[in-house]
C-alpha positions as CSV (number, residue, x, y, z in Angstrom):
1,M,0.0,0.0,0.0
2,W,2.9,2.4,0.7
3,N,5.9,2.9,-1.5
4,R,8.2,3.0,1.5
5,P,6.7,1.1,4.5
6,H,8.6,1.2,7.8
7,V,6.8,-1.7,9.5
8,I,5.7,-5.0,8.0
9,C,3.5,-7.5,9.9
10,L,3.6,-11.1,8.7
11,D,1.2,-13.6,10.1
12,E,2.3,-17.2,9.2
13,P,4.0,-16.2,6.0
14,T,5.6,-19.6,5.6
15,N,2.4,-21.5,5.1
16,Y,2.3,-23.4,1.8
17,L,5.8,-22.2,0.8
18,D,8.5,-24.6,-0.5
19,L,12.1,-24.4,0.7
20,E,13.2,-22.2,-2.2
21,A,10.4,-19.7,-1.6
22,L,11.2,-19.7,2.1
23,D,14.8,-18.9,1.4
24,S,13.7,-16.1,-1.0
25,L,11.4,-14.6,1.6
26,A,14.1,-14.8,4.3
27,L,16.5,-12.9,2.0
28,A,13.9,-10.2,1.2
29,I,13.2,-9.8,4.9
30,T,16.9,-9.4,5.8
31,K,17.2,-6.7,3.2
32,F,14.2,-4.7,4.5
33,K,15.4,-1.6,6.4
34,G,12.3,-1.2,8.6
35,A,10.8,-3.2,11.4
36,I,9.2,-6.7,11.0
37,V,6.6,-8.3,13.2
38,L,6.7,-12.0,12.4
39,I,4.3,-14.7,13.6
40,S,5.3,-18.2,12.6
41,H,5.4,-21.8,13.8
42,T,8.4,-22.6,11.6
43,P,11.4,-22.7,13.9
44,R,14.1,-22.7,11.1
45,F,12.6,-19.6,9.5
46,V,12.1,-17.7,12.8
47,N,15.6,-18.6,14.2
48,E,17.3,-17.5,11.0
49,L,15.6,-14.1,11.0
50,C,14.7,-13.1,14.5
51,N,17.1,-11.9,17.3
52,E,14.2,-11.4,19.7
53,H,11.3,-13.7,20.4
54,W,8.1,-12.9,22.2
55,V,6.4,-16.2,23.1
56,V,3.0,-16.5,24.8
57,E,2.9,-19.7,26.9
58,G,0.2,-20.5,29.5
59,G,-1.2,-17.0,29.1
60,T,2.1,-15.4,30.0
61,L,4.4,-13.4,27.6
62,H,8.1,-14.4,27.7
63,Q,10.8,-12.5,25.9
64,R,13.8,-14.5,24.6
65,M,16.9,-13.2,22.9
66,N,18.4,-15.2,20.0
67,K,21.9,-14.8,18.6
68,I,22.0,-14.6,14.8
69,N,25.2,-15.5,13.0
């Protein structure tokens, strides 16, 4: 909608994508200069891209930091 968005929210963007499409999406996300809010149940994808995880477990929000190589 915008020519230059500063925040992108992705809710389960990995659904129905093959590995090649996942890699392409991950590359595009890493090149994006703004903020990303990502909701996914695909650990490989999340761990590759996110250095901070907010996880809701048992009705409680937990923040976890993740090192990205």
